[in-house]
C-alpha positions as CSV (number, residue, x, y, z in Angstrom):
1,X,-0.1,-0.1,0.0
2,X,2.8,2.5,0.3
3,X,3.9,2.3,-3.5
4,X,0.0,3.1,-3.7
5,X,0.1,7.0,-1.4
6,X,3.7,7.6,-1.7
7,X,5.0,10.8,-2.3
8,X,5.9,9.8,-5.9
9,X,2.5,8.9,-6.5
10,X,0.4,12.4,-4.9
11,X,3.1,14.7,-6.7
12,X,2.1,12.6,-10.2
13,X,-1.0,13.1,-9.2
14,X,-1.0,16.8,-8.9
15,X,1.4,16.9,-11.9
16,X,-1.4,15.1,-14.1
17,X,-4.1,17.4,-12.0
18,X,-1.3,20.5,-13.3
19,X,-1.2,19.5,-17.0
20,X,-5.1,19.1,-17.3
21,X,-6.0,22.8,-16.2
22,X,-3.3,24.2,-18.1
23,X,-4.6,21.9,-20.8
24,X,-8.2,23.8,-20.0
25,X,-6.5,27.1,-19.8
26,X,-4.9,26.7,-23.1
27,X,-7.9,25.8,-24.7
28,X,-9.7,29.7,-23.2
29,X,-7.2,31.4,-24.8
30,X,-7.3,29.9,-28.1
31,X,-11.4,30.2,-27.8
32,X,-10.9,33.5,-26.8
33,X,-8.5,34.9,-30.2
34,X,-10.6,36.9,-31.7
35,X,-11.9,38.6,-28.5
36,X,-10.5,42.3,-28.2
37,X,-8.6,43.2,-25.3
38,X,-7.9,39.0,-23.7
39,X,-4.4,38.9,-21.9
40,X,-3.2,34.9,-22.7
41,X,-3.1,32.7,-19.0
42,X,-0.7,30.2,-18.3
43,X,-0.8,27.5,-15.2
44,X,2.1,28.1,-12.2
45,X,3.5,25.1,-11.7
46,X,6.4,24.4,-12.4
47,X,8.3,27.4,-10.3
48,X,6.5,26.1,-7.3
49,X,7.6,22.9,-7.3
50,X,11.2,23.7,-8.1
51,X,10.7,26.9,-5.0
52,X,9.2,23.8,-2.9
53,X,12.4,21.3,-4.2
54,X,15.1,23.4,-2.8
55,X,13.7,24.7,0.1
56,X,13.8,21.3,1.3
57,X,10.0,21.2,1.5
58,X,7.9,18.1,0.6
59,X,6.3,19.0,-3.2
60,X,3.1,16.9,-2.9
61,X,1.8,18.2,0.2
62,X,2.5,22.3,-1.2
63,X,2.3,22.5,-4.2
64,X,-0.4,23.2,-6.2
65,X,-1.3,24.9,-10.0
66,X,-2.4,28.7,-10.2
67,X,-3.7,30.2,-12.8
68,X,-1.5,32.9,-13.8
69,X,-1.5,36.3,-16.5
70,X,0.8,34.7,-19.0
71,X,3.9,36.9,-18.8
72,X,4.9,35.8,-21.7
73,X,2.7,36.9,-23.9
74,X,3.7,39.4,-26.5
75,X,2.1,42.9,-26.8
76,X,-0.8,42.3,-29.1
77,X,-2.8,43.2,-31.7
78,X,-3.8,46.3,-31.9
79,X,-7.3,45.0,-30.6
80,X,-5.5,44.8,-27.1
81,X,-5.9,41.1,-27.6
82,X,-2.5,38.7,-26.1
83,X,-3.3,35.0,-28.0
84,X,-0.3,33.9,-30.4
85,X,-1.9,30.9,-31.6
86,X,1.0,29.5,-32.9
87,X,2.8,29.9,-29.2
88,X,-0.2,28.2,-28.4
89,X,-0.5,25.0,-29.8
90,X,3.1,24.5,-29.3
91,X,2.4,24.7,-25.7
92,X,-1.0,22.4,-26.2
93,X,1.8,20.0,-28.0
94,X,4.3,20.1,-25.0
95,X,1.7,19.8,-22.2
96,X,0.1,17.0,-24.2
97,X,3.6,15.6,-24.1
98,X,3.8,16.0,-20.3
99,X,0.8,14.5,-19.3
100,X,0.9,11.3,-21.3
101,X,5.0,10.9,-19.9
102,X,3.0,11.5,-16.4
103,X,0.5,8.5,-17.6
104,X,2.8,6.4,-18.4
105,X,5.5,6.6,-14.7
106,X,2.3,6.3,-13.4
107,X,0.7,3.2,-14.9
108,X,4.4,1.9,-14.7
109,X,4.0,2.3,-10.6
110,X,0.8,0.4,-10.8
111,X,2.4,-2.5,-13.4
112,X,4.5,-2.8,-10.6
113,X,2.4,-3.6,-7.9
114,X,0.4,-5.2,-9.8
115,X,3.6,-7.6,-10.7
116,X,3.9,-7.7,-6.5
117,X,0.5,-8.9,-5.8
118,X,0.7,-11.8,-7.7
119,X,3.8,-12.9,-7.1
120,X,5.9,-12.3,-9.7
């Protein structure tokens, strides 16, 4: 049971939740590409995770994904909209790879546990 509820499994769960939230945020950005004055949003998770790790804290218990303004977004178009479709699509592809990698790692851990329960 330790493998199911250990720090690594909890952290993987938080990372998968952050990737899901990021997908929603990026989708919202793309949906608002024609909205005058819309400023793109981003999910803050990786930086929080890095800071918690450097501080020696338990990342899975304190790090949560939050939605923030995308500070890397450009100045925007004539109508004040700051969404760059190419950049948003690039982020979507990157996020999908990240999400799939976390799912594969979690599946590997579950397969290991399943093998252990079956006795080899």
